[in-house]
N, CA, C, O and the ligand as a Tripos MOL2 file, in Angstrom:
@<TRIPOS>MOLECULE
protein
  237   235    60     0     0
PROTEIN
NO_CHARGES

@<TRIPOS>ATOM
      1 N          99.9670   92.2540   77.7220 N.3       1 MET1
      2 CA        100.2010   93.5910   77.1470 C.3       1 MET1
      3 C          99.2900   94.6150   77.8090 C.2       1 MET1
      4 O          98.0730   94.4390   77.8690 O.2       1 MET1
      5 N          99.8880   95.6680   78.2940 N.am      2 ILE2
      6 CA         99.1410   96.7470   78.9230 C.3       2 ILE2
      7 C          99.6490   98.0500   78.3150 C.2       2 ILE2
      8 O         100.8340   98.3690   78.4130 O.2       2 ILE2
      9 N          98.7530   98.7950   77.6920 N.am      3 ASP3
     10 CA         99.1400  100.0190   77.0050 C.3       3 ASP3
     11 C         100.2620   99.7610   75.9970 C.2       3 ASP3
     12 O         101.1330  100.6060   75.7890 O.2       3 ASP3
     13 N         100.2250   98.5950   75.3860 N.am      4 GLY4
     14 CA        101.2240   98.2830   74.3900 C.3       4 GLY4
     15 C         102.5790   97.9040   74.9570 C.2       4 GLY4
     16 O         103.5470   97.7460   74.2130 O.2       4 GLY4
     17 N         102.6490   97.7590   76.2580 N.am      5 ARG5
     18 CA        103.9360   97.4150   76.8450 C.3       5 ARG5
     19 C         103.8800   96.0130   77.4500 C.2       5 ARG5
     20 O         102.8630   95.6180   78.0200 O.2       5 ARG5
     21 N         104.9320   95.2950   77.3290 N.am      6 SER6
     22 CA        104.9810   93.9490   77.8960 C.3       6 SER6
     23 C         105.2290   94.0400   79.4000 C.2       6 SER6
     24 O         105.6230   95.0810   79.9270 O.2       6 SER6
     25 N         104.9870   92.9280   80.0640 N.am      7 ARG7
     26 CA        105.2280   92.9030   81.5060 C.3       7 ARG7
     27 C         106.7000   93.1660   81.8140 C.2       7 ARG7
     28 O         107.0290   93.8210   82.8040 O.2       7 ARG7
     29 N         107.5710   92.6570   80.9690 N.am      8 GLU8
     30 CA        108.9910   92.8800   81.1970 C.3       8 GLU8
     31 C         109.3330   94.3630   81.1240 C.2       8 GLU8
     32 O         110.1420   94.8620   81.9060 O.2       8 GLU8
     33 N         108.7140   95.0580   80.1840 N.am      9 GLU9
     34 CA        108.9790   96.4930   80.0550 C.3       9 GLU9
     35 C         108.4380   97.2480   81.2620 C.2       9 GLU9
     36 O         109.0810   98.1640   81.7750 O.2       9 GLU9
     37 N         107.2600   96.8560   81.7070 N.am     10 LEU10
     38 CA        106.6900   97.5100   82.8800 C.3      10 LEU10
     39 C         107.5520   97.2540   84.1060 C.2      10 LEU10
     40 O         107.7410   98.1440   84.9360 O.2      10 LEU10
     41 N         108.0680   96.0490   84.2190 N.am     11 ASN11
     42 CA        108.9090   95.7140   85.3680 C.3      11 ASN11
     43 C         110.2080   96.5000   85.3680 C.2      11 ASN11
     44 O         110.8250   96.6870   86.4170 O.2      11 ASN11
     45 N         110.6170   96.9530   84.2130 N.am     12 ALA12
     46 CA        111.8820   97.6630   84.1050 C.3      12 ALA12
     47 C         111.7420   99.1550   84.4140 C.2      12 ALA12
     48 O         112.7390   99.8750   84.4680 O.2      12 ALA12
     49 N         110.5190   99.6150   84.6140 N.am     13 LEU13
     50 CA        110.3140  101.0260   84.9010 C.3      13 LEU13
     51 C         110.9380  101.3930   86.2420 C.2      13 LEU13
     52 O         110.9960  100.5590   87.1450 O.2      13 LEU13
     53 N         111.4040  102.6260   86.3810 N.am     14 PRO14
     54 CA        111.9750  103.0480   87.6590 C.3      14 PRO14
     55 C         110.9340  102.9270   88.7680 C.2      14 PRO14
     56 O         109.7400  103.1330   88.5520 O.2      14 PRO14
     57 N         111.4060  102.5970   89.9260 N.am     15 CYS15
     58 CA        110.5120  102.3500   91.0550 C.3      15 CYS15
     59 C         110.6260  103.4870   92.0560 C.2      15 CYS15
     60 O         111.7200  103.9570   92.3680 O.2      15 CYS15
     61 N         109.4850  103.9140   92.5460 N.am     16 THR16
     62 CA        109.4900  105.0080   93.5140 C.3      16 THR16
     63 C         109.3630  104.5160   94.9430 C.2      16 THR16
     64 O         109.2500  105.3130   95.8750 O.2      16 THR16
     65 N         109.3820  103.1970   95.1160 N.am     17 ALA17
     66 CA        109.2730  102.6540   96.4660 C.3      17 ALA17
     67 C         110.4980  103.0290   97.2840 C.2      17 ALA17
     68 O         111.6070  103.0920   96.7530 O.2      17 ALA17
     69 N         110.3030  103.2760   98.5640 N.am     18 PRO18
     70 CA        111.4480  103.5970   99.4140 C.3      18 PRO18
     71 C         112.3370  102.3780   99.5760 C.2      18 PRO18
     72 O         111.8750  101.2420   99.4760 O.2      18 PRO18
     73 N         113.6100  102.6190   99.8270 N.am     19 ASP19
     74 CA        114.5000  101.4970  100.1130 C.3      19 ASP19
     75 C         114.1830  100.9490  101.4910 C.2      19 ASP19
     76 O         114.2370  101.6590  102.4950 O.2      19 ASP19
     77 N         113.8590   99.6950  101.5120 N.am     20 LEU20
     78 CA        113.5700   99.0530  102.7850 C.3      20 LEU20
     79 C         114.7760   98.2170  103.1940 C.2      20 LEU20
     80 O         115.4880   97.6730  102.3490 O.2      20 LEU20
     81 N         114.9900   98.1250  104.4850 N.am     21 GLU21
     82 CA        116.1350   97.3400  104.9520 C.3      21 GLU21
     83 C         115.9920   95.8910  104.5750 C.2      21 GLU21
     84 O         116.9520   95.2350  104.1690 O.2      21 GLU21
     85 N         114.7710   95.3970  104.7140 N.am     22 ASP22
     86 CA        114.5390   93.9830  104.4360 C.3      22 ASP22
     87 C         113.9350   93.8230  103.0510 C.2      22 ASP22
     88 O         112.8200   94.2720  102.7870 O.2      22 ASP22
     89 N         114.6820   93.1830  102.1840 N.am     23 GLU23
     90 CA        114.2160   92.9590  100.8130 C.3      23 GLU23
     91 C         112.8550   92.2610  100.7900 C.2      23 GLU23
     92 O         112.0360   92.5140   99.9070 O.2      23 GLU23
     93 N         112.6250   91.4000  101.7460 N.am     24 ALA24
     94 CA        111.3810   90.6270  101.7770 C.3      24 ALA24
     95 C         110.1610   91.5230  101.9600 C.2      24 ALA24
     96 O         109.0440   91.1180  101.6400 O.2      24 ALA24
     97 N         110.3610   92.7260  102.4670 N.am     25 GLU25
     98 CA        109.2200   93.6120  102.6980 C.3      25 GLU25
     99 C         108.6310   94.1570  101.4020 C.2      25 GLU25
    100 O         107.5300   94.7090  101.3940 O.2      25 GLU25
    101 N         109.3660   94.0000  100.3180 N.am     26 HIS26
    102 CA        108.8310   94.4260   99.0240 C.3      26 HIS26
    103 C         107.8780   93.3870   98.4480 C.2      26 HIS26
    104 O         107.1590   93.6570   97.4860 O.2      26 HIS26
    105 N         107.8790   92.2090   99.0380 N.am     27 PHE27
    106 CA        107.0700   91.1270   98.5010 C.3      27 PHE27
    107 C         105.7410   91.0120   99.2330 C.2      27 PHE27
    108 O         105.6810   91.0740  100.4610 O.2      27 PHE27
    109 N         104.6980   90.8460   98.4660 N.am     28 ILE28
    110 CA        103.3930   90.5930   99.0550 C.3      28 ILE28
    111 C         102.8190   89.3260   98.4160 C.2      28 ILE28
    112 O         103.1390   88.9830   97.2780 O.2      28 ILE28
    113 N         101.9750   88.6530   99.1680 N.am     29 VAL29
    114 CA        101.3820   87.4220   98.6630 C.3      29 VAL29
    115 C         100.0370   87.7500   98.0380 C.2      29 VAL29
    116 O          99.1770   88.3680   98.6650 O.2      29 VAL29
    117 N          99.8720   87.3280   96.8010 N.am     30 CYS30
    118 CA         98.6320   87.6010   96.0870 C.3      30 CYS30
    119 C          97.4810   86.7970   96.7020 C.2      30 CYS30
    120 O          97.5820   85.5770   96.8310 O.2      30 CYS30
    121 N          96.4060   87.4600   97.0740 N.am     31 PRO31
    122 CA         95.2720   86.7430   97.6490 C.3      31 PRO31
    123 C          94.5350   85.9050   96.6210 C.2      31 PRO31
    124 O          93.7900   84.9960   96.9860 O.2      31 PRO31
    125 N          94.7270   86.1890   95.3690 N.am     32 GLU32
    126 CA         94.0300   85.4680   94.3030 C.3      32 GLU32
    127 C          94.7130   84.1440   93.9630 C.2      32 GLU32
    128 O          94.0590   83.1010   93.9320 O.2      32 GLU32
    129 N          96.0160   84.1760   93.7070 N.am     33 CYS33
    130 CA         96.7080   82.9610   93.2670 C.3      33 CYS33
    131 C          97.6990   82.4460   94.2990 C.2      33 CYS33
    132 O          98.2450   81.3560   94.1330 O.2      33 CYS33
    133 N          97.9430   83.2110   95.3680 N.am     34 GLY34
    134 CA         98.8060   82.7440   96.4400 C.3      34 GLY34
    135 C         100.2830   82.8830   96.1680 C.2      34 GLY34
    136 O         101.1060   82.4290   96.9630 O.2      34 GLY34
    137 N         100.6390   83.5110   95.0430 N.am     35 GLN35
    138 CA        102.0440   83.6770   94.6970 C.3      35 GLN35
    139 C         102.5880   84.9660   95.3060 C.2      35 GLN35
    140 O         101.9260   86.0040   95.2830 O.2      35 GLN35
    141 N         103.7930   84.8870   95.8460 N.am     36 ALA36
    142 CA        104.4430   86.0970   96.3460 C.3      36 ALA36
    143 C         105.0650   86.8360   95.1640 C.2      36 ALA36
    144 O         105.6740   86.2170   94.2910 O.2      36 ALA36
    145 N         104.9110   88.1570   95.1400 N.am     37 PHE37
    146 CA        105.5060   88.9210   94.0510 C.3      37 PHE37
    147 C         106.0540   90.2360   94.5710 C.2      37 PHE37
    148 O         105.6730   90.7160   95.6390 O.2      37 PHE37
    149 N         106.9610   90.8060   93.7870 N.am     38 ASP38
    150 CA        107.6330   92.0510   94.1500 C.3      38 ASP38
    151 C         106.7220   93.2210   93.7900 C.2      38 ASP38
    152 O         106.4210   93.4290   92.6150 O.2      38 ASP38
    153 N         106.2860   93.9760   94.7760 N.am     39 CYS39
    154 CA        105.3360   95.0600   94.5100 C.3      39 CYS39
    155 C         106.0140   96.2610   93.8580 C.2      39 CYS39
    156 O         105.3480   97.2560   93.5720 O.2      39 CYS39
    157 N         107.3130   96.1910   93.6180 N.am     40 ARG40
    158 CA        107.9940   97.2530   92.8670 C.3      40 ARG40
    159 C         107.9300   96.9900   91.3740 C.2      40 ARG40
    160 O         108.2650   97.8600   90.5700 O.2      40 ARG40
    161 N         107.4980   95.7850   91.0010 N.am     41 LYS41
    162 CA        107.4140   95.4460   89.5790 C.3      41 LYS41
    163 C         105.9960   95.6860   89.0970 C.2      41 LYS41
    164 O         105.0860   94.8950   89.3470 O.2      41 LYS41
    165 N         105.8360   96.7960   88.4040 N.am     42 LEU42
    166 CA        104.4950   97.2120   87.9930 C.3      42 LEU42
    167 C         103.7980   96.1670   87.1390 C.2      42 LEU42
    168 O         102.5950   95.9480   87.2790 O.2      42 LEU42
    169 N         104.5320   95.5350   86.2750 N.am     43 GLY43
    170 CA        103.9300   94.5230   85.4110 C.3      43 GLY43
    171 C         103.3740   93.3560   86.2160 C.2      43 GLY43
    172 O         102.2960   92.8410   85.9180 O.2      43 GLY43
    173 N         104.1130   92.9490   87.2300 N.am     44 ASP44
    174 CA        103.6450   91.8550   88.0760 C.3      44 ASP44
    175 C         102.4420   92.2950   88.9040 C.2      44 ASP44
    176 O         101.4860   91.5400   89.0830 O.2      44 ASP44
    177 N         102.5030   93.5310   89.4070 N.am     45 VAL45
    178 CA        101.3930   94.0530   90.2090 C.3      45 VAL45
    179 C         100.1080   94.0620   89.3810 C.2      45 VAL45
    180 O          99.0480   93.6580   89.8580 O.2      45 VAL45
    181 N         100.2140   94.5240   88.1440 N.am     46 LEU46
    182 CA         99.0400   94.5890   87.2730 C.3      46 LEU46
    183 C          98.5360   93.1970   86.9280 C.2      46 LEU46
    184 O          97.3310   92.9670   86.8250 O.2      46 LEU46
    185 N          99.4710   92.2710   86.7520 N.am     47 HIS47
    186 CA         99.0700   90.8860   86.4690 C.3      47 HIS47
    187 C          98.2470   90.3340   87.6310 C.2      47 HIS47
    188 O          97.1950   89.7290   87.4240 O.2      47 HIS47
    189 N          98.7260   90.5430   88.8320 N.am     48 HIS48
    190 CA         98.0460   89.9740   90.0000 C.3      48 HIS48
    191 C          96.7750   90.7500   90.3510 C.2      48 HIS48
    192 O          96.0130   90.3390   91.2260 O.2      48 HIS48
    193 N          96.5590   91.8390   89.6840 N.am     49 ASP49
    194 CA         95.3340   92.6150   89.8800 C.3      49 ASP49
    195 C          94.1900   92.0850   89.0130 C.2      49 ASP49
    196 O          93.0320   92.4640   89.1900 O.2      49 ASP49
    197 N          94.5380   91.2010   88.0720 N.am     50 GLU50
    198 CA         93.5260   90.6380   87.1710 C.3      50 GLU50
    199 C          92.7130   89.5660   87.8780 C.2      50 GLU50
    200 O          93.2950   88.6510   88.4610 O.2      50 GLU50
    201 N          91.3850   89.6480   87.8470 N.am     51 PRO51
    202 CA         90.5790   88.5820   88.4440 C.3      51 PRO51
    203 C          90.7740   87.2610   87.6930 C.2      51 PRO51
    204 O          90.7920   87.2350   86.4630 O.2      51 PRO51
    205 N          90.9180   86.1790   88.4390 N.am     52 GLY52
    206 CA         91.0000   84.8650   87.8290 C.3      52 GLY52
    207 C          92.3070   84.5480   87.1410 C.2      52 GLY52
    208 O          92.3550   83.6240   86.3290 O.2      52 GLY52
    209 N          93.3830   85.2870   87.4360 N.am     53 HIS53
    210 CA         94.6560   85.0460   86.7750 C.3      53 HIS53
    211 C          95.3630   83.8050   87.3460 C.2      53 HIS53
    212 O          95.0110   83.2960   88.4100 O.2      53 HIS53
    213 N          96.3580   83.3490   86.6060 N.am     54 GLU54
    214 CA         97.1980   82.2380   87.0480 C.3      54 GLU54
    215 C          98.4780   82.8060   87.6370 C.2      54 GLU54
    216 O          98.8630   83.9330   87.3230 O.2      54 GLU54
    217 N          99.1460   82.0240   88.4980 N.am     55 PRO55
    218 CA        100.4510   82.4750   88.9890 C.3      55 PRO55
    219 C         101.4300   82.6720   87.8340 C.2      55 PRO55
    220 O         101.3630   81.9610   86.8310 O.2      55 PRO55
    221 N         102.3270   83.6250   87.9730 N.am     56 LEU56
    222 CA        103.3190   83.8660   86.9330 C.3      56 LEU56
    223 C         104.3470   82.7360   86.9250 C.2      56 LEU56
    224 O         104.6150   82.1030   87.9460 O.2      56 LEU56
    225 N         104.9050   82.5070   85.7500 N.am     57 THR57
    226 CA        106.0140   81.5690   85.6530 C.3      57 THR57
    227 C         107.2690   82.2690   86.1460 C.2      57 THR57
    228 O         107.6660   83.3010   85.6050 O.2      57 THR57
    229 N         107.8840   81.7150   87.1580 N.am     58 VAL58
    230 CA        109.0830   82.3290   87.7100 C.3      58 VAL58
    231 C         110.2840   81.9030   86.8970 C.2      58 VAL58
    232 O         110.4820   80.7160   86.6370 O.2      58 VAL58
    233 N         111.0980   82.8880   86.4930 N.am     59 GLN59
    234 CA        112.2510   82.5710   85.6580 C.3      59 GLN59
    235 C         113.4900   82.3460   86.5180 C.2      59 GLN59
    236 O         114.5660   82.0670   85.9900 O.2      59 GLN59
    237 ZN         98.2050   86.5040   91.7200 Zn       60 ZN60
@<TRIPOS>BOND
     1     1     2 1
     2     2     3 1
     3     3     4 2
     4     3     5 am
     5     5     6 1
     6     6     7 1
     7     7     8 2
     8     7     9 am
     9     9    10 1
    10    10    11 1
    11    11    12 2
    12    11    13 am
    13    13    14 1
    14    14    15 1
    15    15    16 2
    16    15    17 am
    17    17    18 1
    18    18    19 1
    19    19    20 2
    20    19    21 am
    21    21    22 1
    22    22    23 1
    23    23    24 2
    24    23    25 am
    25    25    26 1
    26    26    27 1
    27    27    28 2
    28    27    29 am
    29    29    30 1
    30    30    31 1
    31    31    32 2
    32    31    33 am
    33    33    34 1
    34    34    35 1
    35    35    36 2
    36    35    37 am
    37    37    38 1
    38    38    39 1
    39    39    40 2
    40    39    41 am
    41    41    42 1
    42    42    43 1
    43    43    44 2
    44    43    45 am
    45    45    46 1
    46    46    47 1
    47    47    48 2
    48    47    49 am
    49    49    50 1
    50    50    51 1
    51    51    52 2
    52    51    53 am
    53    53    54 1
    54    54    55 1
    55    55    56 2
    56    55    57 am
    57    57    58 1
    58    58    59 1
    59    59    60 2
    60    59    61 am
    61    61    62 1
    62    62    63 1
    63    63    64 2
    64    63    65 am
    65    65    66 1
    66    66    67 1
    67    67    68 2
    68    67    69 am
    69    69    70 1
    70    70    71 1
    71    71    72 2
    72    71    73 am
    73    73    74 1
    74    74    75 1
    75    75    76 2
    76    75    77 am
    77    77    78 1
    78    78    79 1
    79    79    80 2
    80    79    81 am
    81    81    82 1
    82    82    83 1
    83    83    84 2
    84    83    85 am
    85    85    86 1
    86    86    87 1
    87    87    88 2
    88    87    89 am
    89    89    90 1
    90    90    91 1
    91    91    92 2
    92    91    93 am
    93    93    94 1
    94    94    95 1
    95    95    96 2
    96    95    97 am
    97    97    98 1
    98    98    99 1
    99    99   100 2
   100    99   101 am
   101   101   102 1
   102   102   103 1
   103   103   104 2
   104   103   105 am
   105   105   106 1
   106   106   107 1
   107   107   108 2
   108   107   109 am
   109   109   110 1
   110   110   111 1
   111   111   112 2
   112   111   113 am
   113   113   114 1
   114   114   115 1
   115   115   116 2
   116   115   117 am
   117   117   118 1
   118   118   119 1
   119   119   120 2
   120   119   121 am
   121   121   122 1
   122   122   123 1
   123   123   124 2
   124   123   125 am
   125   125   126 1
   126   126   127 1
   127   127   128 2
   128   127   129 am
   129   129   130 1
   130   130   131 1
   131   131   132 2
   132   131   133 am
   133   133   134 1
   134   134   135 1
   135   135   136 2
   136   135   137 am
   137   137   138 1
   138   138   139 1
   139   139   140 2
   140   139   141 am
   141   141   142 1
   142   142   143 1
   143   143   144 2
   144   143   145 am
   145   145   146 1
   146   146   147 1
   147   147   148 2
   148   147   149 am
   149   149   150 1
   150   150   151 1
   151   151   152 2
   152   151   153 am
   153   153   154 1
   154   154   155 1
   155   155   156 2
   156   155   157 am
   157   157   158 1
   158   158   159 1
   159   159   160 2
   160   159   161 am
   161   161   162 1
   162   162   163 1
   163   163   164 2
   164   163   165 am
   165   165   166 1
   166   166   167 1
   167   167   168 2
   168   167   169 am
   169   169   170 1
   170   170   171 1
   171   171   172 2
   172   171   173 am
   173   173   174 1
   174   174   175 1
   175   175   176 2
   176   175   177 am
   177   177   178 1
   178   178   179 1
   179   179   180 2
   180   179   181 am
   181   181   182 1
   182   182   183 1
   183   183   184 2
   184   183   185 am
   185   185   186 1
   186   186   187 1
   187   187   188 2
   188   187   189 am
   189   189   190 1
   190   190   191 1
   191   191   192 2
   192   191   193 am
   193   193   194 1
   194   194   195 1
   195   195   196 2
   196   195   197 am
   197   197   198 1
   198   198   199 1
   199   199   200 2
   200   199   201 am
   201   201   202 1
   202   202   203 1
   203   203   204 2
   204   203   205 am
   205   205   206 1
   206   206   207 1
   207   207   208 2
   208   207   209 am
   209   209   210 1
   210   210   211 1
   211   211   212 2
   212   211   213 am
   213   213   214 1
   214   214   215 1
   215   215   216 2
   216   215   217 am
   217   217   218 1
   218   218   219 1
   219   219   220 2
   220   219   221 am
   221   221   222 1
   222   222   223 1
   223   223   224 2
   224   223   225 am
   225   225   226 1
   226   226   227 1
   227   227   228 2
   228   227   229 am
   229   229   230 1
   230   230   231 1
   231   231   232 2
   232   231   233 am
   233   233   234 1
   234   234   235 1
   235   235   236 2
@<TRIPOS>SUBSTRUCTURE
     1 MET1         2 RESIDUE 1 A MET
     2 ILE2         6 RESIDUE 1 A ILE
     3 ASP3        10 RESIDUE 1 A ASP
     4 GLY4        14 RESIDUE 1 A GLY
     5 ARG5        18 RESIDUE 1 A ARG
     6 SER6        22 RESIDUE 1 A SER
     7 ARG7        26 RESIDUE 1 A ARG
     8 GLU8        30 RESIDUE 1 A GLU
     9 GLU9        34 RESIDUE 1 A GLU
    10 LEU10       38 RESIDUE 1 A LEU
    11 ASN11       42 RESIDUE 1 A ASN
    12 ALA12       46 RESIDUE 1 A ALA
    13 LEU13       50 RESIDUE 1 A LEU
    14 PRO14       54 RESIDUE 1 A PRO
    15 CYS15       58 RESIDUE 1 A CYS
    16 THR16       62 RESIDUE 1 A THR
    17 ALA17       66 RESIDUE 1 A ALA
    18 PRO18       70 RESIDUE 1 A PRO
    19 ASP19       74 RESIDUE 1 A ASP
    20 LEU20       78 RESIDUE 1 A LEU
    21 GLU21       82 RESIDUE 1 A GLU
    22 ASP22       86 RESIDUE 1 A ASP
    23 GLU23       90 RESIDUE 1 A GLU
    24 ALA24       94 RESIDUE 1 A ALA
    25 GLU25       98 RESIDUE 1 A GLU
    26 HIS26      102 RESIDUE 1 A HIS
    27 PHE27      106 RESIDUE 1 A PHE
    28 ILE28      110 RESIDUE 1 A ILE
    29 VAL29      114 RESIDUE 1 A VAL
    30 CYS30      118 RESIDUE 1 A CYS
    31 PRO31      122 RESIDUE 1 A PRO
    32 GLU32      126 RESIDUE 1 A GLU
    33 CYS33      130 RESIDUE 1 A CYS
    34 GLY34      134 RESIDUE 1 A GLY
    35 GLN35      138 RESIDUE 1 A GLN
    36 ALA36      142 RESIDUE 1 A ALA
    37 PHE37      146 RESIDUE 1 A PHE
    38 ASP38      150 RESIDUE 1 A ASP
    39 CYS39      154 RESIDUE 1 A CYS
    40 ARG40      158 RESIDUE 1 A ARG
    41 LYS41      162 RESIDUE 1 A LYS
    42 LEU42      166 RESIDUE 1 A LEU
    43 GLY43      170 RESIDUE 1 A GLY
    44 ASP44      174 RESIDUE 1 A ASP
    45 VAL45      178 RESIDUE 1 A VAL
    46 LEU46      182 RESIDUE 1 A LEU
    47 HIS47      186 RESIDUE 1 A HIS
    48 HIS48      190 RESIDUE 1 A HIS
    49 ASP49      194 RESIDUE 1 A ASP
    50 GLU50      198 RESIDUE 1 A GLU
    51 PRO51      202 RESIDUE 1 A PRO
    52 GLY52      206 RESIDUE 1 A GLY
    53 HIS53      210 RESIDUE 1 A HIS
    54 GLU54      214 RESIDUE 1 A GLU
    55 PRO55      218 RESIDUE 1 A PRO
    56 LEU56      222 RESIDUE 1 A LEU
    57 THR57      226 RESIDUE 1 A THR
    58 VAL58      230 RESIDUE 1 A VAL
    59 GLN59      234 RESIDUE 1 A GLN
    60 ZN60       237 GROUP 0 **** ****
């Protein structure tokens, strides 16, 4: 929970990232847990910004 919002709600926020030709370019690998995540998903970005976090469960 961040500001009372769940990660799912944060992920649903509109994204201001430019459209990239390659979908893979939106993904970055977290240096902390080694999981690749979509940097357009604010909830995921904030999760991976936490020190000592675990990789997210991929649905
Ligand atoms: Zn991470």
